C-alpha positions in Angstrom: 272.3 210.0 -35.2 272.6 208.2 -38.0 274.5 205.2 -39.7 276.4 205.1 -42.8 277.0 201.8 -43.7 278.9 199.9 -46.5 280.6 196.7 -47.8 282.9 195.2 -46.1 284.9 193.3 -48.9 284.4 196.4 -51.6 285.8 196.0 -55.1 289.3 196.5 -56.1 288.7 200.3 -57.1 287.1 201.3 -54.2 289.1 199.8 -51.6 292.2 200.6 -53.3 290.3 203.9 -52.7 289.5 203.4 -49.9 292.9 202.1 -48.2 294.0 205.5 -49.9 291.8 207.5 -47.7 293.0 205.8 -44.6 296.3 205.7 -45.5 295.8 209.7 -45.9 293.2 210.5 -42.9 295.3 211.7 -40.3 296.8 214.6 -42.5 293.7 216.7 -42.8 294.2 219.1 -45.7 297.6 217.8 -46.5 297.0 214.7 -49.1 299.1 215.5 -52.0 297.0 212.9 -54.0 295.4 214.1 -57.6 292.4 212.9 -57.0 292.0 214.1 -53.8 291.3 210.8 -52.4 288.2 211.8 -49.9 286.3 212.2 -53.8 288.0 209.4 -55.8 286.6 207.3 -52.4 283.2 208.7 -51.6 282.7 208.1 -56.3 284.3 204.6 -55.6 281.7 203.7 -53.3 278.5 205.1 -53.3 277.4 202.3 -54.9 277.9 200.3 -51.9 277.0 202.4 -48.6 273.3 203.5 -47.6 272.7 205.6 -45.1 270.0 205.6 -42.0 268.9 208.0 -39.9 267.7 206.5 -36.4 265.1 206.0 -36.9 265.6 203.8 -39.7 268.4 202.0 -37.5 265.9 201.2 -35.1 263.5 199.7 -37.6 265.8 197.3 -39.5 267.2 196.6 -35.9 263.6 195.2 -35.2 263.4 193.5 -38.6 267.1 192.0 -38.0 266.4 190.8 -34.7 263.2 189.0 -35.3 264.9 186.9 -37.9 267.3 185.8 -36.1 270.3 188.2 -37.5 271.1 189.8 -34.0 272.0 189.5 -31.1 272.0 190.9 -27.0 276.4 191.6 -26.0 278.4 194.3 -24.3 281.1 195.9 -26.0 284.3 196.2 -24.5 286.0 198.9 -24.5 288.5 200.4 -27.4 292.2 200.9 -26.6 293.1 204.6 -24.9 294.3 207.1 -27.0 298.1 206.2 -26.8 299.2 210.3 -27.8 299.3 213.6 -26.8 297.5 214.7 -29.2 297.2 214.8 -33.5 301.3 216.4 -33.4 302.5 213.6 -31.5 300.4 211.0 -33.8 302.5 212.4 -36.6 305.7 212.6 -35.6 305.4 208.8 -34.2 307.1 205.9 -35.4 305.4 203.8 -38.3 305.2 200.9 -36.1 303.8 203.0 -33.3 301.0 204.7 -35.2 300.0 201.1 -36.8 299.9 198.8 -33.6 297.3 201.5 -32.3 295.2 201.5 -35.7 295.5 197.3 -35.4 293.9 197.1 -31.8 291.3 200.2 -32.7 290.6 197.8 -35.8 289.9 194.6 -33.6 288.0 196.6 -31.4 285.7 197.9 -33.7 285.3 194.8 -35.3 284.3 192.7 -32.0 282.4 189.5 -31.9 280.9 186.9 -29.2 283.0 183.6 -29.8 280.5 181.6 -30.4 277.5 183.7 -31.7 276.8 184.2 -34.7 275.0 187.3 -35.8 276.1 191.1 -35.5 276.1 192.4 -32.0 273.4 194.5 -31.6 275.6 197.6 -29.4 276.9 198.2 -33.4 273.9 198.7 -34.9 272.3 200.9 -31.6 275.4 203.1 -30.6 278.2 205.7 -31.9 281.1 203.7 -32.6 282.9 203.2 -35.2 281.6 199.3 -35.2 282.9 196.7 -38.3 279.7 194.5 -38.6 
């Protein structure tokens, strides 16, 4: 298990590359951009990312807990996949895909109202969490 962390607020060029990659992420090898979305994003965002293995994250989590940066909480479930498969996703109305992406992003960003810090489940599980 590893953790890939990235700043939420990237500089404009990297944020644009991330948005373009997200728009093409369901297309697989069908991305028509030049340069390809993934390569451009990886190049522009590299300075704003870091990667930890499970032992490195355990060390970081311990320090964050001791300094009050995290809190214990129970994650809420992600929305169920409302599509019959990837072909249904590709052929679905854009509003339907956007509604699902919005619900998934809300689940990824969940916190506990009134609490300060990061819910520890975001740093100890393999979810697509926004921290």
